[in-house]
N, C-alpha and C positions, 0 to 999 in steps of 0.2 A: 105368672108374670103378665102384667098388663101389656096391651099392644103398644109397640113402639110406633110413633106417628111419623117419624122422619122418613123421607124417601131417599136419603143418601148417606153413606158412610164412606169416608175417605181413609185409606190405609197408606201411610207414608213410611217407608222402611226406616228412615233415619230416626223418626220420632215415635214410632209405635203405632197403636191403633187409635184413631181419633173418631169419636162419635158425636154428632151434633143433632140429635132428634129434637123436635119441637117441644115434646112433653116429657123430657127426660134430662135429668142433671147427670152428666157423665163425668166421671173422674178417671183420668188415664194415669197409670203408674207403671214403672218397671223396676225390678230389683237388680241386684248385681248379676244375676243369671239371665237378665233380659227376658223374664217372664212377664207378659203383658196381660193386664186384666181391666175390666170395666166395673166400677161400683155402681150398682143399680138398686136403689131403695135399700142400701146397706147390705145387699146380698152380693157375694163375689161370684163372678162368672168365669169359669176356667177358660183360658185363652184358646184351647183346642176346640171349644164349643161355640166360639164367637161367630164364626162364619155360618154355622148351621142355624144359629139364632137369627142372624141377619137374613138368611135365606127364607126362614119361616115367616118373616115379616115382609117379604118381597122388597127388600131394600137393595138398591143397586150398590155395588162395591167397586171402589176405584183404587187401583194399586199403582203407585209411582215407581218407575224403574229408570233405566238408562236407555236413551235413544240408540237403537242398533242401526236402523235404516228408516228414513222418513217416509211418510205416507199414512193413509188411513184405510183400514179394512174392517169389515163387519161380517161375522159368520159364526158357525158352530165350532166349539172347541173339540179337539182330538188329542187326548192325553197319550203321550209317548211314555209308556210305563217300563222302567227298567229297575224296579225296586229290588229285585233279587240280587243284582250286582252289588248293592250296598250292604247286604246282610252276610257278613263274613265271620266264620267261627275259627278259633285257633285250636289246633291239636298237634300233639307231638308225633314225630316220625322217628322210628327206631333206626339206628345206624345202618343195618343191612338194607333198609328201604330208601335211604337218602338218594342214591343214584336214580332209582326208579321215579322218585318224586321230582327230581331235577329234570328228568326226561319228560315227565308229564307237563311241567312248565314249558319246556322247549317246544313240545308238540302244540301246546295252546298258542304259543307265540307264532309258530309256523302257520297254523290255521288262520289266525287273526291277520297275519301279514298277507297271506294268499288272498283272503277276502278283500283286504284293502287294495291289493294290486288289481283285482277285478273291477273295483269301483273306479280306480284311476283310468283303467282301460275303457270303461263305459261312459266316460265323461262326454257330455254334449257340448256343442259349440259355445253355449253361453258361459260355460265354466272352464273351458280348456285353458284360458289365460291364468287360472289359479292352480294349475297342476303342481306348481312348485310348493304351494302350501300343503297339498296332500303328500307330496314326496318328502316334505319335512317330517310328517308323521311316519312315513315308511322307514326313514332312517332311525326314528325313535324306537322302533321295535327291537333293534339290536343296540341301542344306546347304552354306553357303559353305566350311566347313572341309573337306568331302569333295568336293563337285562342282566348285566353282570352282578349288580348289587343284590338283585332278587335271588339269583343263584347262590351267591355268597351267604345270604341270610338263611336260605333253606339249609345249606351245609353247616353253617356255624351255630345257628339257633335250634337246628333239628325240628323245624316246624313245617306245616303244610304250605304248599306253593301260594295258595290264596292269601294266607296271613302274611307271608313273606313279601308278596307284592304289595299288599296294603300297607305294611310297615315302611317300605321303600318310598311309596307315594306320599305317605304322611310326612316322612322326613323331608321330601322335596318341597311339599307345601310349606312347611315350617321355614325352610331355608329361603324360599322365594318371598315369604312375608316381609323379610328385611329389606327387600328391594324398593327403592323410591320410585323409579320410573314406571308409570302405569302400563306402558306397552310391554316392557321387559317382565314386569310382575305378572302380566297376564299369560306369559309363556308357560307357566306351570299348568295352565289349563290343557295345553297340548299333551303334557305328560300324563295327566289324569285321564284324558280321553283315550289315549292309546292303551293305558293300563286297563280301562273299562272294556275295551275290545278284547284284550287278552283274558280278562276275568270272566267274561261271558262263556268262553270256551272252557275255562277251568271248572266253573260251577254248573255248566250245562244250561245256562239261562237262555230262554227263547228271545232272540233279537227282534226288534220292531223294524221291518223293512219299509222305510219311508217311501221308497220308489213304488211299493205295492199299494199304497193308499189310493183308492179309486173314487173319492168323493171330495167335493169342495169344502175344505175345512181350514181352521187355524190351528197350527201345531202348538201344543203346550208341553214343555219338557223341562226336566231338571237342568239339562244341558244338551246342546247339540254340537257334535264335532263337525269339523270341515267335511269329513266323509259323509256325515248325515245331511248336511245342507247341500252338498253336491248332488244328492239324490232327489232333491226337491223338484217336482214336476210343477211348472208355473201354471199349468192348466188346472191343477188340483189344489195346490197349497196357496191360500190367499196371503198368509203371513205367519209369523211365529213369535212365541214368547218363551223365555227361559228364566229359571231361578238364578242361574249363574251367568257369567260372561260380562263383558264390557265393550265399549266402543273400539278398543284397541285389539280385541281378540281376533284370531283368524276367522272365527265364525261371523263376527261383525263385518269384517272385510268382505267376505263372500255374500253376506246379506245385502250389502250396499250394491255389489255388482249385479245381483239378481233383481234389485230395485223392487223388493217386496217389503211391506211394513214389518218392522220387528222391534220388540222391546226386550232388553236383556237386564240381568241383575235384579229381577223382581223379588227374589228370595222366597216369597210365599205363593207363587203362581200355582205350582202343582198341588199344594195343599188347600188352595182356595177355589180352584176351578174344577168342575166335573165335566165328564164327557157330555157333549151336546149342549152345554151352557152356551147361551148367546154371548158373544164377546165383541167388544169394540177394541181394536188395537190402533192407538195413535202413536205411530213411530216418530212423529215430528216433535211431540212434547214428552215422549217416554211414559205414556200412561196406557193402562188397560182398564176397561170397565166391564164387570161381570153382571150379566142379566140387567141390561140397562132398561130404564123406563121408556115408554113410547115417546115422551118428549125428548129424551136424550138421544134415542135412535133417530128421530126426525132431524135433530140438530146436527148429528154427526153424518147423516146421509147428505145433508146440505154441505157440510164442511168438506166431505170427501169429494163431492162433485166440484166444488169451487177449487179444491186443491188440485184435482186432476186437470181442470181447465187451465189453472195457473201454471202447472208444470209443463203442460202441452205448449202454452204460449211462450214460456221461457225457452223450451227446446226449439221452437220454430225460429226464434230470434237470436239463438245463441251463436249462430255463425257470424253475427254482426260484431264488429270490433267494439271495444270499450272506449268509445269516444264521446266526450262531453258535448253539450249543445253548442258550446263555443269553439268546438274543433280540437280539443286537447285529447291526445291519445294516452290512455293508461294501460300499462302492461300488466296482465294478470297471469301469474304463474301458479303452479301447484306444489304443495308439500307432499312428499311421498316417503314411504318407509320400505316398500318392497318393489321389486322390478315389475311384479304383476300389476301394480297400480297404474302402469303406463297406459293401460286400456282406458281407465277413468280419465286420465289426462287428455287423451285424444277425444273421448266421447264428450267431455265438457269443454272442448275447444280451448284449452289453456294455451298460453303463448310459450310454454316450456315448463321446466321444473325449476322452481326457485329454491328448493331445499330437498335434497336427497339425504335422509338420515341413514348413514351407512352402518351404524352399530348393529342393526338388526340382522345383517348378513353374518356377523360374528356370533350372535346369540343362537341363530337357527342352526349353525354348524356345530355348536357346542365346543368349539376350539377356535384358535386363531387361524383364519384362512390363509392359504398361500397367495403369493402374488398372482399366480396364474388364475386361481379361482376368483380373486377380486377383479382382475382384468376382464375375465369372461363375463362376469355379472355386469360390470360397467358398460362393456361393449354391447351386451344384449340390450340394455336400456337405450343406449344411443342408436342402435339399429332400429328400434321401434319408434324413436322420436326425432331423429335427424330430419331436417336441419334445426329443429327447435333447440334452444340452449338448455343445458342441464347444469345446475349448480350442485356440486358434490361437497357435502360437509364431511370433514375428516372425523375419525372416531371420537365419540363423546361418551366414554364409559369411565367407570372407576371400579375399585375393588368391590364395592357394594353391588354393582350391576352384573358382574360376571364372576362372582366369587367361586362358583362351582368349578371353574377350570383355570382361573387366574391365580388363585391362592394368594390374594392380597391380604394385607393386614386389615383387621376390622377398624372402621373409622366411626367415631362418635357422631359426626355430622358430615356424611359423604357429599352432601350438596355443596359444602365449602371445603372439600378435600381434594384428593388427587383425581380430578376429573377433567374432561375436555383436553385442551392443549397441554395441561400440566402432566397428565398421564402420558401423552404422546412424547413429550420432551424428556420424560424419565425413562420410557421404554422406546428408545429411538429405533431399535430394530423393527418393531411393529409399525411405527410411524413411517419409516422409510419404505417398508414393503408396500404400505398403502399408497404412498405418494408415487412410487414407481408404477403401480397398477393404474393409477389415475392418469399419469402422464402418457402411458402407453395407449390408454383408451382415447385420449385426447386427439390421437391421430385419426380417429374415426368419427369425430363429431365436435360439437360446440360445447366445450366444458369450461366451467369456472370452478376454482378451488376456494373453499370456504373453511376457515379455521374457527372452532368454537372456544368460548370462555377466555378470550384474550383480556388481560387486565393491565398489561404494561408494555412499553415499547421493547423491552428486552426480550419478551416472548416472541414478538414479531421477528426480531433479528435472529433468534434461535431457530424459528420456523424456516426462515430463508436459508440458513446454513444447512438444515437437513434436506431442503429441496435441492440445494446445490450438490449434496452428497448423493442423492438419488439420481440426479442427472449424470454424475460421474460414473456411477455403477452401471446405468443403462448404456452409456457409451462403451464401456469396457466389454459389456455383454453383447454389443452389436444389435441391440433391440431398437425397433422403430418406436419413436415417441415424439411428443410435442410439448416442449417446455415453455412455449410462448402463450400461456394462458393467464387470464386475470386472476389475481390473488386477492381475496377478501377476508374480512374478519367479522365475527358476530359481535354486535354491541349488546351485551346482556348483563353487565355489571356496572355499578355507578362510576367506578374509576375509568371505565372505557368512555363514558359520556364526558367526564371531566377532561380526559386527554384526547377527545375526538379530533381536535385540529392537528395534534402531533401524529396521531394514527393515520389521518387522512394523507399525510405527506409520505407515508410508508407503504400504503396498499392501494389497490385499484378500485375497490368498492366496499361499502358497508352493507351488512344485513342486520337489521334491528330485530333481535329475538325478544319480543315483548313478554312472552310467558315468564322467562327468568328475570328480565329487567324489572317487571312489576314486583315480582316476589322478593328479589334482592333489595330493590330500592325502598319498598314500603315495609320490609322486614316481616313478611307475612308468609306463613306456611299454608298453602291452599288446601292441604289435606286436613288442617286443623279446623274443625267445625266452629270452634269458638271465635276464630278470627277470619274465617274464609269470606265473610261478608265485606271485609275491608279491602279485599283484592279487587280493585276497580281500575279498569283500563282508562277510564276518563278522569282519573285522579289528576288534579292540576299539575302535580310534580312530574307525572309521567309525560303529560303533553308538553311541558316545558323542556323536559329532557330530549324528547324527539326533536323539538324545534332547535335545540342546541346542536344535536348531531347533524340535522339538515343544514344548518348554517355553516358548520365546519366542512361538510362535504361539498357544498356549493362554492365556498371560498377556494377550495383546492381542486375543483373540477372532477370529482369522482361521483359515481352513481350510488344510490341508496335504495335498498329493498326493505320492506317490513315483512317479516315472515312468521310472526306469532299469531295466536288465535285472534288477536285484535284486528288483523287484516281481513278476516273472513266475516266479521260481524257488520251487517249493513249499516247499523247505527253509527259506526265509527268512520264510514267512508268519507262523509263531507269534511270532517276535521282533518283526516289524513291527507286528503287532496288539498285542503286549504293550507296545510303545513308544507306543501310542495312535493309530496311523494308522487312519483310517476310509475312506480312498480310495486305491486302488492303480490305476496305469495301466500296461498291458503290451501285448505283442504279442497280438492278439486270439485267436490259436490257443491261448494259455496259459490263457485264462479258464475253460474247463470244468473243468480239473484244479484250478485255484486255488479255484473255487467249491466243489468237492468237499471240499477241505482245510478251508475255512472252515466249512462246515456240520458238520464233525466236531470243531471247536475250541470250547473254553469260554474266553471272553475273560478271565475271572477267573484262570484257570490261566495264560494267556499273560502276564498282568501279573506273576505271581509268577516265571515263568521269566525274563522280561525283567529283573527286579530282580536275579536271580542272575547273569544273563549280564553285566550292567553291572559286576559285581565281578570278572569274569574278565579275565586279562591276555594270553591267547594264543588264536589261532584254533582250535587243536586242542581246548582246554578248552571253548570255546563249541560247536564241532561235536559233540563227544562228548556234551555235555549235551543238545543238540537231538536227536541220534540216539537217545540212551537214552530220552528222553521220547516222541518221535514217530515212532519207526522203523516201527511197524505202519501208521501213518496215511500215511506217504510211499510205501508200496508200492502198485503198481497192482493 
């Protein structure tokens, strides 16, 4: 094979392997089994050999994944090899030996659980705030879905413990595949990670102790559990990359708290990278580069230096309020899913929590929590953040999201089914339990109550009736509570926009959930690759809908927050300000850069820009206008 002259090959998970050499006509194809190959001079190259061929030609390889934690690091790869855990053989167990096999499984669980407890005990101060994530894994060791089902499988199928555990985990994976919500979907990772800890003791595999690594490296692993990431020594580990995982995984959450670059969901990292390969990890764009050229190394060294300076500058100025050049204060709140994220809220100097997604408390418990459990969680959050305000969104789940303990009927399209307030109004005992816990917690801090998925006035009336029932019960029980708290609704379906003026007469505030509003209004499934490119926050229809909601709120004297991903994108800040928004809620990590943008904006100018944008009819026209006006401001 003649020498390939290109210096770069990019591998993108969604599209396969793309080669663009100067003296090579490359054809990329994949069949139904997703086998990928390159046709070179009519000779087929097996996909498993592609990386070796590229290495032999000294071609740098770029793999695109998912941003875990922003930043750039450069260093040598260190492979975390747990291959033995994935090689499981099935064999039959005779009836007289079933009890012994079950005991072998129980002993493995105990050893893995004891090891996990030691990890929790040894947590350093940097990670002590994430103890609840690790304690969630501790509960999973004896979880009915994992522990009891494995024992039942050993007994009923008369098979070895390893195979039984594998079967149970495979069933859990299949079940979680049906879940729409990315955060909830990623919870199956927790089950898999706990199962792997147990499996290591069953098969006698040697574990890799991350805490024992004594050189400066970048970790490369098929997956890293929260227990793994909690052992990371920041003086040794520059960053990490994994085949599995996503931005909503517990591993991703801990990576952000550690503030080390990470890229997740690479799929091919462990098969593409070798020990001691030079790696560039760009956590900001979700890219890794294997064996980069000198020019690429130089470019990324410069990018890393500039990024570090930029982050340092943002950190130095982050204590300053988000006030425009003409003196208008913009309130910047944080979206959170776990109480542990309160640390990030404080670190990024957020003005409070604009959206606390409470459904994750339900999922992590694997059952419906009691009023006392919910109250303690909400109070814990308030204790950390008071006097900052906290907006608690009530349960937004449906049968699809918690099917493993809710036993709901399967829905063809759960996004349009029994979700949000619809579920709560059908299962009022669950709804009232949550309302009571929120009202009790409101005695200890500044709470706002937010109701998701409202589509008609009747639902608002029914919500108020349930709140009244909760108040009556609390009085009968002689519990301390505060029912004088603001009641708001999420604007996330077209009917809510159309009825915004009527809604504004019935509630205290609006929270615009742009993620769902864009999806429902434009009839676009973001997970469908064929139409995902049409999911545009700057679509003229979306901007006009926000304007209509703002007008209705202003007319009736109520506040409006925008809490979708749109709020955290710097490009959107001028138009949102121009439309009159004074409060934005976003991922807390986005707050420093959004603050910087706001401090360089003139609200009078943004109003003029908004007026022009409202007359535009295409996304490109709007984007071009914003780019022309604010290009220099958006650059780091």
